[in-house]
C-alpha positions as CSV (number, residue, x, y, z in Angstrom):
1,X,85.3,-78.4,-147.9
2,X,83.2,-81.2,-149.4
3,X,82.3,-80.8,-153.1
4,X,78.6,-80.7,-153.7
5,X,77.8,-82.7,-150.6
6,X,80.0,-85.6,-151.5
7,X,82.5,-87.0,-149.0
8,X,86.0,-87.8,-150.1
9,X,86.6,-90.1,-147.2
10,X,84.7,-91.8,-144.5
11,X,84.9,-89.7,-141.3
12,X,85.0,-92.0,-138.2
13,X,81.8,-91.8,-136.2
14,X,81.5,-92.4,-132.4
15,X,79.4,-95.5,-131.7
16,X,77.3,-95.7,-128.5
17,X,76.3,-99.2,-127.4
18,X,73.4,-99.1,-125.0
19,X,71.3,-101.8,-123.6
20,X,68.3,-99.7,-124.5
21,X,67.8,-96.2,-125.9
22,X,65.0,-93.7,-125.7
23,X,64.1,-93.3,-129.4
24,X,63.0,-89.7,-130.2
25,X,59.4,-88.8,-130.3
26,X,59.8,-87.9,-133.9
27,X,60.3,-91.6,-134.9
28,X,57.1,-92.7,-133.1
29,X,55.1,-89.8,-134.5
30,X,56.4,-90.7,-138.0
31,X,55.6,-94.4,-137.7
32,X,53.0,-94.5,-135.0
33,X,50.1,-92.7,-136.6
34,X,46.6,-93.9,-137.5
35,X,47.1,-97.4,-136.1
36,X,49.2,-96.2,-133.1
37,X,51.9,-98.6,-132.1
38,X,51.3,-100.5,-128.8
39,X,53.6,-100.3,-125.9
40,X,54.9,-103.7,-126.8
41,X,55.6,-102.5,-130.4
42,X,57.5,-99.4,-129.0
43,X,59.5,-101.6,-126.7
44,X,60.5,-103.9,-129.5
45,X,61.6,-101.0,-131.7
46,X,63.6,-99.4,-129.0
47,X,65.4,-102.7,-128.4
48,X,66.1,-103.0,-132.2
49,X,67.6,-99.5,-132.4
50,X,70.3,-99.9,-129.9
51,X,73.3,-98.8,-132.0
52,X,73.3,-95.0,-132.0
53,X,76.1,-92.9,-133.5
54,X,76.8,-89.2,-134.1
55,X,77.5,-88.3,-137.7
56,X,79.1,-85.0,-138.7
57,X,77.5,-82.6,-141.2
58,X,78.1,-83.2,-144.9
59,X,79.0,-86.9,-144.6
60,X,77.5,-89.7,-146.7
61,X,75.5,-92.2,-144.7
62,X,75.4,-94.5,-147.6
63,X,76.5,-94.2,-151.2
64,X,75.0,-95.2,-154.5
65,X,75.9,-98.8,-155.5
66,X,76.6,-99.9,-151.9
67,X,75.0,-103.0,-150.4
68,X,74.9,-102.2,-146.6
69,X,74.0,-104.9,-144.2
70,X,72.3,-102.3,-141.9
71,X,69.5,-99.8,-142.3
72,X,69.5,-96.4,-140.7
73,X,66.9,-94.3,-138.9
74,X,67.5,-90.6,-138.6
75,X,66.9,-89.6,-135.0
76,X,68.2,-86.0,-135.0
77,X,69.3,-83.6,-137.7
78,X,68.6,-83.2,-141.4
79,X,69.8,-85.2,-144.4
80,X,68.9,-85.7,-148.0
81,X,68.8,-88.2,-150.9
82,X,70.8,-87.3,-154.0
83,X,72.2,-88.6,-157.2
84,X,75.4,-87.3,-158.9
85,X,75.4,-86.9,-162.7
86,X,78.5,-87.1,-164.9
87,X,80.5,-83.9,-164.4
88,X,79.5,-83.6,-160.8
89,X,76.0,-82.1,-161.0
90,X,73.8,-83.1,-158.2
91,X,70.0,-83.6,-157.9
92,X,68.5,-83.7,-154.4
93,X,65.4,-86.0,-154.5
94,X,64.2,-85.7,-150.9
95,X,64.9,-84.1,-147.6
96,X,65.0,-86.5,-144.7
97,X,63.8,-85.3,-141.2
98,X,64.0,-86.9,-137.8
99,X,62.0,-90.1,-137.7
100,X,62.7,-91.1,-141.3
101,X,64.1,-94.5,-142.2
102,X,66.8,-93.6,-144.7
103,X,67.1,-96.8,-146.6
104,X,64.0,-98.9,-146.1
105,X,64.2,-99.9,-149.8
106,X,67.1,-102.2,-148.9
107,X,64.7,-104.7,-147.6
108,X,63.7,-105.4,-151.2
109,X,66.3,-103.9,-153.5
110,X,69.5,-104.7,-151.6
111,X,71.6,-102.2,-153.5
112,X,71.3,-98.4,-153.1
113,X,70.4,-96.6,-156.3
114,X,71.2,-93.2,-154.8
115,X,73.2,-91.7,-152.0
116,X,72.3,-90.1,-148.6
117,X,74.2,-87.3,-147.0
118,X,73.8,-85.4,-143.8
119,X,73.1,-81.7,-144.0
120,X,73.7,-81.1,-140.3
121,X,75.3,-83.0,-137.5
122,X,73.0,-86.0,-137.1
123,X,72.2,-88.8,-134.6
124,X,71.3,-92.0,-136.3
125,X,70.4,-95.5,-135.2
126,X,71.3,-98.6,-137.2
127,X,69.8,-102.0,-137.3
128,X,70.3,-105.2,-139.4
129,X,68.0,-104.9,-142.4
130,X,66.5,-108.4,-141.6
131,X,65.6,-107.1,-138.1
132,X,62.8,-105.0,-139.5
133,X,61.6,-107.9,-141.6
134,X,61.3,-110.0,-138.4
135,X,59.6,-107.1,-136.5
136,X,57.0,-106.7,-139.2
137,X,56.1,-110.4,-138.9
138,X,55.7,-109.9,-135.1
139,X,53.7,-106.7,-135.4
140,X,51.2,-106.1,-138.2
141,X,50.7,-102.6,-136.9
142,X,54.3,-101.8,-137.6
143,X,54.1,-103.3,-141.0
144,X,51.0,-101.1,-141.7
145,X,52.8,-98.0,-140.5
146,X,55.9,-98.6,-142.6
147,X,53.7,-99.1,-145.6
148,X,51.7,-96.0,-144.9
149,X,55.0,-94.0,-144.5
150,X,56.2,-95.4,-147.8
151,X,53.0,-94.2,-149.6
152,X,53.4,-90.7,-148.1
153,X,57.0,-90.6,-149.3
154,X,55.8,-91.6,-152.8
155,X,53.2,-88.8,-152.7
156,X,55.9,-86.3,-151.8
157,X,58.0,-87.5,-154.7
158,X,55.1,-87.0,-157.1
159,X,54.8,-83.4,-155.9
160,X,58.5,-82.8,-156.5
161,X,58.2,-84.2,-160.1
162,X,55.3,-81.7,-160.7
163,X,57.4,-78.9,-159.3
164,X,60.4,-79.7,-161.6
165,X,58.2,-80.1,-164.6
166,X,55.4,-77.6,-164.3
167,X,55.7,-75.1,-161.4
168,X,57.4,-71.8,-161.8
169,X,60.6,-71.2,-159.8
170,X,58.7,-69.1,-157.3
171,X,56.1,-71.8,-156.9
172,X,58.7,-74.5,-156.5
173,X,60.4,-72.8,-153.6
174,X,57.2,-71.8,-151.9
175,X,55.8,-75.4,-152.3
176,X,58.9,-76.9,-150.8
177,X,58.7,-74.5,-147.8
178,X,55.1,-75.5,-147.2
179,X,55.9,-79.2,-147.4
180,X,58.7,-78.9,-144.9
181,X,56.6,-76.8,-142.5
182,X,53.9,-79.4,-142.5
183,X,56.3,-82.3,-142.1
184,X,58.1,-80.6,-139.2
185,X,54.9,-79.7,-137.5
186,X,53.9,-83.4,-137.7
187,X,57.0,-84.3,-135.6
188,X,56.8,-81.3,-133.3
189,X,59.8,-79.5,-134.8
190,X,58.1,-76.3,-136.1
191,X,57.8,-73.6,-133.4
192,X,55.0,-71.2,-134.1
193,X,55.6,-69.7,-137.5
194,X,59.3,-70.6,-137.8
195,X,61.6,-73.6,-138.1
196,X,65.2,-74.6,-138.5
197,X,66.3,-74.4,-142.1
198,X,69.9,-75.5,-142.4
199,X,69.9,-76.0,-146.1
200,X,72.2,-73.8,-148.2
201,X,71.1,-72.0,-151.3
202,X,73.1,-74.7,-153.3
203,X,71.1,-77.4,-151.5
204,X,67.8,-75.6,-152.3
205,X,68.8,-75.1,-155.9
206,X,69.7,-78.8,-156.3
207,X,66.3,-79.8,-154.8
208,X,64.2,-77.5,-157.0
209,X,66.3,-77.5,-160.2
210,X,67.5,-73.9,-160.1
211,X,70.9,-72.2,-160.1
212,X,72.2,-70.6,-156.9
213,X,71.7,-67.2,-158.5
214,X,68.1,-68.0,-159.4
215,X,67.4,-69.3,-155.9
216,X,68.9,-66.1,-154.4
217,X,66.7,-63.9,-156.6
218,X,63.6,-66.0,-155.7
219,X,64.3,-65.8,-152.0
220,X,64.8,-62.0,-152.3
221,X,61.5,-61.7,-154.1
222,X,59.7,-63.7,-151.4
223,X,61.2,-61.5,-148.7
224,X,60.2,-58.4,-150.6
225,X,56.7,-59.8,-150.9
226,X,56.5,-60.2,-147.2
227,X,56.1,-63.9,-147.2
228,X,59.3,-65.1,-145.4
229,X,62.3,-64.1,-143.3
230,X,65.4,-66.3,-143.5
231,X,68.2,-65.6,-141.1
232,X,70.8,-67.6,-139.2
233,X,69.4,-70.9,-140.5
234,X,65.9,-70.1,-139.3
235,X,63.0,-69.7,-141.7
236,X,60.1,-67.6,-140.4
237,X,56.8,-67.5,-142.3
238,X,55.4,-64.0,-142.2
239,X,52.2,-64.7,-144.1
240,X,51.1,-68.3,-144.1
241,X,47.9,-67.9,-146.2
242,X,49.8,-66.0,-148.9
243,X,52.7,-68.5,-148.9
244,X,50.2,-71.3,-149.5
245,X,48.4,-69.3,-152.2
246,X,51.7,-68.6,-153.9
247,X,52.6,-72.3,-153.9
248,X,49.0,-73.4,-154.7
249,X,49.7,-75.8,-151.9
250,X,47.2,-78.4,-150.8
251,X,48.4,-80.5,-147.9
252,X,46.1,-83.4,-148.8
253,X,49.0,-85.5,-150.0
254,X,50.6,-85.2,-146.5
255,X,47.4,-85.9,-144.5
256,X,47.8,-89.6,-143.8
257,X,45.4,-90.0,-140.9
258,X,48.2,-90.1,-138.4
259,X,48.0,-88.7,-134.9
260,X,49.3,-85.1,-135.2
261,X,49.1,-85.4,-138.9
262,X,50.7,-82.7,-141.0
263,X,48.3,-80.0,-141.9
264,X,47.9,-78.2,-138.5
265,X,47.5,-74.5,-139.1
266,X,49.2,-72.1,-136.8
267,X,48.4,-68.8,-138.6
C-alpha cells in the first residue's frame, strides 16, 4: 500500500501509439469555451496528443523537483496536486479532473515545485512541452483558452486559501463539494444530483486541512443534516440549496464564459 499517496517505485504503464486519437469531450469542454476552438484547432490538438497510456491508481505522474520533457493531459480519471512536508505530512493543493493539463507550468518554470498523483486508474496523453508552445503560435484561440483556464485555476486556488484560513471545517468540506459538482457538470460528468467521488477521507482531510477523524465527523454531520449521501464512491447531493448555503458558495469564480460553463443548476 502506498504511503500517503507517494509511490515507492515507478509502475510500468502501457503505452498506446496511435496515428490519431479521439480526445475526450472533457478536454475540449475544458479548453474550448468562450472562444470555441475551430475544427482545425481540434485536429491539431488531436494530432499532438497521440501518446496515450493507462496509469494505475495512486501512482505519481510527476514528482517535485523533476524536469520532465513532456507535459500531461488527464483524459480519464481523477488526480491531485500535492506537496510532502518533512515527516511525511501531505497537503493536497488541487484535484485534477478529465480535461486538465497537469503540468502546464513547465512551459515557463521547467522544474516541478510539487507532485501529481493519480487517485483512480487514469488515461493520460503526453506531448513534448515545446509542442504546446508551437501550437499556441499557430492558434491564438488555443492560447486564449489556455490562459483562461489558468486564470480559473488561480481563482480556485484562492478559494482553497480562504477555506484553509477562514472557513469552518463544515464550510470547507461543503465548499469543496460544491466546487467539484460545478466542475464536473462543466465537463458532463455529474449525473443529476450525484457524481463519482473516489477520494478517501484521508485525501479529503489533506485537501481541507483536517484530520481523518474530523473529516469523518463532518461527513456524518452533513449526512445527519440531510445534505449528502456518500456510498460506494458516489456522492449524492440531497439538498443542493442548503449545501450551497452551508458553504456560502458563489460559483462566480468558476463562471468563465465557456460553453457549458460551470454553474448549471439541476436542483
